[in-house]
PDB file of N, CA, C and O in Angstrom:
ATOM      1  N   MET A   1     146.203  95.738 -39.261  1.00  0.00           N
ATOM      2  CA  MET A   1     145.011  94.944 -39.068  1.00  0.00           C
ATOM      3  C   MET A   1     143.784  95.846 -38.898  1.00  0.00           C
ATOM      4  O   MET A   1     142.705  95.534 -39.402  1.00  0.00           O
ATOM      5  N   ILE A   2     143.954  96.959 -38.190  1.00  0.00           N
ATOM      6  CA  ILE A   2     142.817  97.855 -37.978  1.00  0.00           C
ATOM      7  C   ILE A   2     142.359  98.475 -39.292  1.00  0.00           C
ATOM      8  O   ILE A   2     141.168  98.719 -39.483  1.00  0.00           O
ATOM      9  N   GLU A   3     143.302  98.732 -40.199  1.00  0.00           N
ATOM     10  CA  GLU A   3     142.926  99.260 -41.512  1.00  0.00           C
ATOM     11  C   GLU A   3     142.140  98.213 -42.302  1.00  0.00           C
ATOM     12  O   GLU A   3     141.197  98.547 -43.019  1.00  0.00           O
ATOM     13  N   TYR A   4     142.533  96.946 -42.165  1.00  0.00           N
ATOM     14  CA  TYR A   4     141.826  95.858 -42.843  1.00  0.00           C
ATOM     15  C   TYR A   4     140.391  95.756 -42.335  1.00  0.00           C
ATOM     16  O   TYR A   4     139.460  95.604 -43.125  1.00  0.00           O
ATOM     17  N   LEU A   5     140.212  95.841 -41.015  1.00  0.00           N
ATOM     18  CA  LEU A   5     138.860  95.793 -40.452  1.00  0.00           C
ATOM     19  C   LEU A   5     138.036  96.993 -40.899  1.00  0.00           C
ATOM     20  O   LEU A   5     136.838  96.873 -41.155  1.00  0.00           O
ATOM     21  N   SER A   6     138.681  98.144 -40.990  1.00  0.00           N
ATOM     22  CA  SER A   6     137.984  99.347 -41.427  1.00  0.00           C
ATOM     23  C   SER A   6     137.492  99.204 -42.860  1.00  0.00           C
ATOM     24  O   SER A   6     136.366  99.589 -43.178  1.00  0.00           O
ATOM     25  N   GLN A   7     138.336  98.651 -43.722  1.00  0.00           N
ATOM     26  CA  GLN A   7     137.935  98.458 -45.115  1.00  0.00           C
ATOM     27  C   GLN A   7     136.894  97.354 -45.242  1.00  0.00           C
ATOM     28  O   GLN A   7     135.991  97.440 -46.074  1.00  0.00           O
ATOM     29  N   LEU A   8     137.018  96.324 -44.423  1.00  0.00           N
ATOM     30  CA  LEU A   8     136.104  95.186 -44.495  1.00  0.00           C
ATOM     31  C   LEU A   8     134.693  95.564 -44.045  1.00  0.00           C
ATOM     32  O   LEU A   8     133.713  95.140 -44.658  1.00  0.00           O
ATOM     33  N   THR A   9     134.587  96.350 -42.992  1.00  0.00           N
ATOM     34  CA  THR A   9     133.282  96.671 -42.423  1.00  0.00           C
ATOM     35  C   THR A   9     132.769  98.048 -42.802  1.00  0.00           C
ATOM     36  O   THR A   9     131.625  98.381 -42.494  1.00  0.00           O
ATOM     37  N   ASN A  10     133.585  98.853 -43.464  1.00  0.00           N
ATOM     38  CA  ASN A  10     133.200 100.212 -43.857  1.00  0.00           C
ATOM     39  C   ASN A  10     132.932 101.118 -42.651  1.00  0.00           C
ATOM     40  O   ASN A  10     132.142 102.058 -42.734  1.00  0.00           O
ATOM     41  N   ILE A  11     133.599 100.822 -41.535  1.00  0.00           N
ATOM     42  CA  ILE A  11     133.491 101.637 -40.327  1.00  0.00           C
ATOM     43  C   ILE A  11     134.763 102.478 -40.234  1.00  0.00           C
ATOM     44  O   ILE A  11     135.855 101.954 -40.453  1.00  0.00           O
ATOM     45  N   PRO A  12     134.650 103.758 -39.918  1.00  0.00           N
ATOM     46  CA  PRO A  12     135.855 104.598 -39.814  1.00  0.00           C
ATOM     47  C   PRO A  12     136.836 104.072 -38.764  1.00  0.00           C
ATOM     48  O   PRO A  12     136.440 103.447 -37.780  1.00  0.00           O
ATOM     49  N   ILE A  13     138.104 104.336 -38.992  1.00  0.00           N
ATOM     50  CA  ILE A  13     139.157 103.816 -38.120  1.00  0.00           C
ATOM     51  C   ILE A  13     139.016 104.351 -36.698  1.00  0.00           C
ATOM     52  O   ILE A  13     139.260 103.615 -35.743  1.00  0.00           O
ATOM     53  N   TYR A  14     138.631 105.609 -36.537  1.00  0.00           N
ATOM     54  CA  TYR A  14     138.551 106.174 -35.189  1.00  0.00           C
ATOM     55  C   TYR A  14     137.470 105.490 -34.352  1.00  0.00           C
ATOM     56  O   TYR A  14     137.602 105.402 -33.132  1.00  0.00           O
ATOM     57  N   ILE A  15     136.412 105.008 -34.988  1.00  0.00           N
ATOM     58  CA  ILE A  15     135.382 104.283 -34.245  1.00  0.00           C
ATOM     59  C   ILE A  15     135.894 102.902 -33.852  1.00  0.00           C
ATOM     60  O   ILE A  15     135.627 102.434 -32.745  1.00  0.00           O
ATOM     61  N   LEU A  16     136.626 102.251 -34.746  1.00  0.00           N
ATOM     62  CA  LEU A  16     137.218 100.961 -34.407  1.00  0.00           C
ATOM     63  C   LEU A  16     138.233 101.111 -33.278  1.00  0.00           C
ATOM     64  O   LEU A  16     138.294 100.265 -32.386  1.00  0.00           O
ATOM     65  N   ASN A  17     139.026 102.174 -33.308  1.00  0.00           N
ATOM     66  CA  ASN A  17     139.993 102.412 -32.228  1.00  0.00           C
ATOM     67  C   ASN A  17     139.282 102.623 -30.894  1.00  0.00           C
ATOM     68  O   ASN A  17     139.721 102.103 -29.868  1.00  0.00           O
ATOM     69  N   ALA A  18     138.198 103.375 -30.905  1.00  0.00           N
ATOM     70  CA  ALA A  18     137.449 103.619 -29.674  1.00  0.00           C
ATOM     71  C   ALA A  18     136.838 102.324 -29.146  1.00  0.00           C
ATOM     72  O   ALA A  18     136.867 102.067 -27.943  1.00  0.00           O
ATOM     73  N   GLY A  19     136.292 101.520 -30.031  1.00  0.00           N
ATOM     74  CA  GLY A  19     135.713 100.247 -29.613  1.00  0.00           C
ATOM     75  C   GLY A  19     136.748  99.291 -29.063  1.00  0.00           C
ATOM     76  O   GLY A  19     136.520  98.639 -28.044  1.00  0.00           O
ATOM     77  N   LEU A  20     137.882  99.205 -29.732  1.00  0.00           N
ATOM     78  CA  LEU A  20     138.956  98.334 -29.265  1.00  0.00           C
ATOM     79  C   LEU A  20     139.488  98.812 -27.917  1.00  0.00           C
ATOM     80  O   LEU A  20     139.781  97.997 -27.042  1.00  0.00           O
ATOM     81  N   SER A  21     139.613 100.109 -27.747  1.00  0.00           N
ATOM     82  CA  SER A  21     140.071 100.656 -26.465  1.00  0.00           C
ATOM     83  C   SER A  21     139.076 100.349 -25.351  1.00  0.00           C
ATOM     84  O   SER A  21     139.478 100.015 -24.237  1.00  0.00           O
ATOM     85  N   ALA A  22     137.797 100.457 -25.640  1.00  0.00           N
ATOM     86  CA  ALA A  22     136.770 100.170 -24.638  1.00  0.00           C
ATOM     87  C   ALA A  22     136.789  98.698 -24.234  1.00  0.00           C
ATOM     88  O   ALA A  22     136.627  98.371 -23.059  1.00  0.00           O
ATOM     89  N   ILE A  23     136.985  97.818 -25.203  1.00  0.00           N
ATOM     90  CA  ILE A  23     137.040  96.385 -24.900  1.00  0.00           C
ATOM     91  C   ILE A  23     138.249  96.070 -24.026  1.00  0.00           C
ATOM     92  O   ILE A  23     138.133  95.347 -23.036  1.00  0.00           O
ATOM     93  N   ILE A  24     139.404  96.611 -24.389  1.00  0.00           N
ATOM     94  CA  ILE A  24     140.620  96.363 -23.604  1.00  0.00           C
ATOM     95  C   ILE A  24     140.473  96.930 -22.195  1.00  0.00           C
ATOM     96  O   ILE A  24     140.843  96.276 -21.220  1.00  0.00           O
ATOM     97  N   LEU A  25     139.937  98.140 -22.083  1.00  0.00           N
ATOM     98  CA  LEU A  25     139.745  98.762 -20.778  1.00  0.00           C
ATOM     99  C   LEU A  25     138.777  97.953 -19.915  1.00  0.00           C
ATOM    100  O   LEU A  25     138.996  97.808 -18.712  1.00  0.00           O
ATOM    101  N   GLY A  26     137.717  97.430 -20.512  1.00  0.00           N
ATOM    102  CA  GLY A  26     136.762  96.619 -19.770  1.00  0.00           C
ATOM    103  C   GLY A  26     137.368  95.336 -19.236  1.00  0.00           C
ATOM    104  O   GLY A  26     137.114  94.953 -18.094  1.00  0.00           O
ATOM    105  N   VAL A  27     138.170  94.669 -20.059  1.00  0.00           N
ATOM    106  CA  VAL A  27     138.805  93.420 -19.628  1.00  0.00           C
ATOM    107  C   VAL A  27     139.812  93.685 -18.513  1.00  0.00           C
ATOM    108  O   VAL A  27     139.825  92.984 -17.501  1.00  0.00           O
ATOM    109  N   VAL A  28     140.648  94.693 -18.700  1.00  0.00           N
ATOM    110  CA  VAL A  28     141.670  95.003 -17.693  1.00  0.00           C
ATOM    111  C   VAL A  28     141.017  95.456 -16.385  1.00  0.00           C
ATOM    112  O   VAL A  28     141.466  95.064 -15.308  1.00  0.00           O
ATOM    113  N   SER A  29     139.973  96.269 -16.465  1.00  0.00           N
ATOM    114  CA  SER A  29     139.291  96.733 -15.256  1.00  0.00           C
ATOM    115  C   SER A  29     138.626  95.576 -14.518  1.00  0.00           C
ATOM    116  O   SER A  29     138.624  95.540 -13.288  1.00  0.00           O
ATOM    117  N   GLY A  30     138.068  94.643 -15.261  1.00  0.00           N
ATOM    118  CA  GLY A  30     137.464  93.471 -14.632  1.00  0.00           C
ATOM    119  C   GLY A  30     138.475  92.624 -13.892  1.00  0.00           C
ATOM    120  O   GLY A  30     138.210  92.154 -12.786  1.00  0.00           O
ATOM    121  N   ILE A  31     139.631  92.427 -14.497  1.00  0.00           N
ATOM    122  CA  ILE A  31     140.681  91.633 -13.853  1.00  0.00           C
ATOM    123  C   ILE A  31     141.203  92.339 -12.604  1.00  0.00           C
ATOM    124  O   ILE A  31     141.341  91.722 -11.548  1.00  0.00           O
ATOM    125  N   ILE A  32     141.488  93.623 -12.727  1.00  0.00           N
ATOM    126  CA  ILE A  32     142.005  94.375 -11.577  1.00  0.00           C
ATOM    127  C   ILE A  32     140.948  94.465 -10.477  1.00  0.00           C
ATOM    128  O   ILE A  32     141.275  94.336  -9.298  1.00  0.00           O
ATOM    129  N   GLY A  33     139.690  94.685 -10.849  1.00  0.00           N
ATOM    130  CA  GLY A  33     138.625  94.768  -9.857  1.00  0.00           C
ATOM    131  C   GLY A  33     138.437  93.471  -9.099  1.00  0.00           C
ATOM    132  O   GLY A  33     138.236  93.491  -7.884  1.00  0.00           O
ATOM    133  N   SER A  34     138.499  92.342  -9.791  1.00  0.00           N
ATOM    134  CA  SER A  34     138.382  91.043  -9.123  1.00  0.00           C
ATOM    135  C   SER A  34     139.541  90.826  -8.164  1.00  0.00           C
ATOM    136  O   SER A  34     139.348  90.335  -7.052  1.00  0.00           O
ATOM    137  N   PHE A  35     140.733  91.187  -8.587  1.00  0.00           N
ATOM    138  CA  PHE A  35     141.909  91.037  -7.731  1.00  0.00           C
ATOM    139  C   PHE A  35     141.779  91.897  -6.475  1.00  0.00           C
ATOM    140  O   PHE A  35     142.116  91.446  -5.380  1.00  0.00           O
ATOM    141  N   ILE A  36     141.300  93.118  -6.623  1.00  0.00           N
ATOM    142  CA  ILE A  36     141.163  94.020  -5.474  1.00  0.00           C
ATOM    143  C   ILE A  36     140.122  93.498  -4.491  1.00  0.00           C
ATOM    144  O   ILE A  36     140.324  93.581  -3.280  1.00  0.00           O
ATOM    145  N   VAL A  37     139.015  92.963  -4.993  1.00  0.00           N
ATOM    146  CA  VAL A  37     137.981  92.430  -4.108  1.00  0.00           C
ATOM    147  C   VAL A  37     138.492  91.194  -3.381  1.00  0.00           C
ATOM    148  O   VAL A  37     138.237  91.028  -2.188  1.00  0.00           O
ATOM    149  N   LEU A  38     139.210  90.326  -4.087  1.00  0.00           N
ATOM    150  CA  LEU A  38     139.732  89.121  -3.449  1.00  0.00           C
ATOM    151  C   LEU A  38     140.788  89.440  -2.393  1.00  0.00           C
ATOM    152  O   LEU A  38     140.921  88.711  -1.410  1.00  0.00           O
ATOM    153  N   ARG A  39     141.532  90.515  -2.590  1.00  0.00           N
ATOM    154  CA  ARG A  39     142.543  90.913  -1.606  1.00  0.00           C
ATOM    155  C   ARG A  39     141.935  91.768  -0.487  1.00  0.00           C
ATOM    156  O   ARG A  39     142.654  92.229   0.399  1.00  0.00           O
ATOM    157  N   LYS A  40     140.623  91.978  -0.526  1.00  0.00           N
ATOM    158  CA  LYS A  40     139.888  92.768   0.468  1.00  0.00           C
ATOM    159  C   LYS A  40     140.443  94.185   0.582  1.00  0.00           C
ATOM    160  O   LYS A  40     140.634  94.711   1.678  1.00  0.00           O
ATOM    161  N   MET A  41     140.698  94.792  -0.591  1.00  0.00           N
ATOM    162  CA  MET A  41     141.213  96.157  -0.642  1.00  0.00           C
ATOM    163  C   MET A  41     140.230  97.079  -1.364  1.00  0.00           C
ATOM    164  O   MET A  41     140.633  98.108  -1.906  1.00  0.00           O
ATOM    165  N   ALA A  42     138.954  96.721  -1.375  1.00  0.00           N
ATOM    166  CA  ALA A  42     137.973  97.498  -2.125  1.00  0.00           C
ATOM    167  C   ALA A  42     137.846  98.923  -1.587  1.00  0.00           C
ATOM    168  O   ALA A  42     137.675  99.863  -2.363  1.00  0.00           O
ATOM    169  N   LEU A  43     137.926  99.089  -0.279  1.00  0.00           N
ATOM    170  CA  LEU A  43     137.815 100.431   0.288  1.00  0.00           C
ATOM    171  C   LEU A  43     139.029 101.283  -0.053  1.00  0.00           C
ATOM    172  O   LEU A  43     138.920 102.506  -0.139  1.00  0.00           O
ATOM    173  N   MET A  44     140.186 100.652  -0.248  1.00  0.00           N
ATOM    174  CA  MET A  44     141.380 101.403  -0.653  1.00  0.00           C
ATOM    175  C   MET A  44     141.190 101.967  -2.056  1.00  0.00           C
ATOM    176  O   MET A  44     141.567 103.109  -2.319  1.00  0.00           O
ATOM    177  N   GLY A  45     140.612 101.182  -2.957  1.00  0.00           N
ATOM    178  CA  GLY A  45     140.333 101.677  -4.305  1.00  0.00           C
ATOM    179  C   GLY A  45     139.333 102.817  -4.287  1.00  0.00           C
ATOM    180  O   GLY A  45     139.459 103.771  -5.055  1.00  0.00           O
ATOM    181  N   ASP A  46     138.343 102.723  -3.416  1.00  0.00           N
ATOM    182  CA  ASP A  46     137.358 103.791  -3.284  1.00  0.00           C
ATOM    183  C   ASP A  46     138.021 105.067  -2.766  1.00  0.00           C
ATOM    184  O   ASP A  46     137.726 106.161  -3.247  1.00  0.00           O
ATOM    185  N   ALA A  47     138.900 104.929  -1.801  1.00  0.00           N
ATOM    186  CA  ALA A  47     139.598 106.095  -1.258  1.00  0.00           C
ATOM    187  C   ALA A  47     140.503 106.732  -2.310  1.00  0.00           C
ATOM    188  O   ALA A  47     140.578 107.957  -2.404  1.00  0.00           O
ATOM    189  N   LEU A  48     141.186 105.910  -3.096  1.00  0.00           N
ATOM    190  CA  LEU A  48     142.056 106.451  -4.143  1.00  0.00           C
ATOM    191  C   LEU A  48     141.259 107.200  -5.197  1.00  0.00           C
ATOM    192  O   LEU A  48     141.678 108.263  -5.655  1.00  0.00           O
ATOM    193  N   SER A  49     140.118 106.655  -5.582  1.00  0.00           N
ATOM    194  CA  SER A  49     139.323 107.332  -6.610  1.00  0.00           C
ATOM    195  C   SER A  49     138.800 108.673  -6.102  1.00  0.00           C
ATOM    196  O   SER A  49     138.740 109.642  -6.859  1.00  0.00           O
ATOM    197  N   HIS A  50     138.424 108.732  -4.835  1.00  0.00           N
ATOM    198  CA  HIS A  50     137.955 109.997  -4.284  1.00  0.00           C
ATOM    199  C   HIS A  50     139.106 110.982  -4.070  1.00  0.00           C
ATOM    200  O   HIS A  50     138.898 112.194  -4.115  1.00  0.00           O
ATOM    201  N   ALA A  51     140.299 110.480  -3.840  1.00  0.00           N
ATOM    202  CA  ALA A  51     141.447 111.368  -3.668  1.00  0.00           C
ATOM    203  C   ALA A  51     141.868 111.989  -4.994  1.00  0.00           C
ATOM    204  O   ALA A  51     142.382 113.107  -5.012  1.00  0.00           O
ATOM    205  N   VAL A  52     141.662 111.291  -6.093  1.00  0.00           N
ATOM    206  CA  VAL A  52     142.063 111.786  -7.409  1.00  0.00           C
ATOM    207  C   VAL A  52     141.049 112.792  -7.953  1.00  0.00           C
ATOM    208  O   VAL A  52     141.407 113.642  -8.768  1.00  0.00           O
ATOM    209  N   LEU A  53     139.816 112.711  -7.524  1.00  0.00           N
ATOM    210  CA  LEU A  53     138.759 113.569  -8.058  1.00  0.00           C
ATOM    211  C   LEU A  53     139.056 115.065  -7.923  1.00  0.00           C
ATOM    212  O   LEU A  53     138.912 115.779  -8.914  1.00  0.00           O
ATOM    213  N   PRO A  54     139.457 115.578  -6.768  1.00  0.00           N
ATOM    214  CA  PRO A  54     139.749 117.022  -6.698  1.00  0.00           C
ATOM    215  C   PRO A  54     140.912 117.441  -7.591  1.00  0.00           C
ATOM    216  O   PRO A  54     140.907 118.540  -8.146  1.00  0.00           O
ATOM    217  N   VAL A  55     141.902 116.575  -7.729  1.00  0.00           N
ATOM    218  CA  VAL A  55     143.054 116.900  -8.575  1.00  0.00           C
ATOM    219  C   VAL A  55     142.621 117.016 -10.024  1.00  0.00           C
ATOM    220  O   VAL A  55     143.049 117.930 -10.730  1.00  0.00           O
ATOM    221  N   SER A  56     141.775 116.100 -10.474  1.00  0.00           N
ATOM    222  CA  SER A  56     141.326 116.156 -11.868  1.00  0.00           C
ATOM    223  C   SER A  56     140.457 117.387 -12.113  1.00  0.00           C
ATOM    224  O   SER A  56     140.506 117.964 -13.199  1.00  0.00           O
ATOM    225  N   GLN A  57     139.677 117.792 -11.140  1.00  0.00           N
ATOM    226  CA  GLN A  57     138.848 118.983 -11.295  1.00  0.00           C
ATOM    227  C   GLN A  57     139.696 120.248 -11.278  1.00  0.00           C
ATOM    228  O   GLN A  57     139.373 121.221 -11.959  1.00  0.00           O
ATOM    229  N   TYR A  58     140.766 120.241 -10.512  1.00  0.00           N
ATOM    230  CA  TYR A  58     141.663 121.398 -10.449  1.00  0.00           C
ATOM    231  C   TYR A  58     142.347 121.624 -11.790  1.00  0.00           C
ATOM    232  O   TYR A  58     142.527 122.768 -12.206  1.00  0.00           O
ATOM    233  N   HIS A  59     142.731 120.549 -12.469  1.00  0.00           N
ATOM    234  CA  HIS A  59     143.449 120.681 -13.736  1.00  0.00           C
ATOM    235  C   HIS A  59     142.536 121.064 -14.897  1.00  0.00           C
ATOM    236  O   HIS A  59     143.031 121.518 -15.928  1.00  0.00           O
ATOM    237  N   THR A  60     141.234 120.899 -14.765  1.00  0.00           N
ATOM    238  CA  THR A  60     140.340 121.267 -15.859  1.00  0.00           C
ATOM    239  C   THR A  60     139.969 122.743 -15.825  1.00  0.00           C
ATOM    240  O   THR A  60     139.442 123.262 -16.810  1.00  0.00           O
ATOM    241  N   CYS A  61     140.228 123.427 -14.724  1.00  0.00           N
ATOM    242  CA  CYS A  61     139.893 124.859 -14.624  1.00  0.00           C
ATOM    243  C   CYS A  61     140.874 125.716 -15.365  1.00  0.00           C
ATOM    244  O   CYS A  61     140.736 126.939 -15.381  1.00  0.00           O
TER     245      CYS A  61
END
């Protein structure tokens, strides 16, 4: 299907893949974010994101 869209719109496949990935990521993040806020766990998500930051920086060196 992605090849069909690429031929139909004359857009390279890698751009379509990036766009489709961004759309899926946005929808999933919205659903998970709403669930976390409703469960009153927003500060837990903030703590997890800050805990992962040093690890990701360590692996890029």
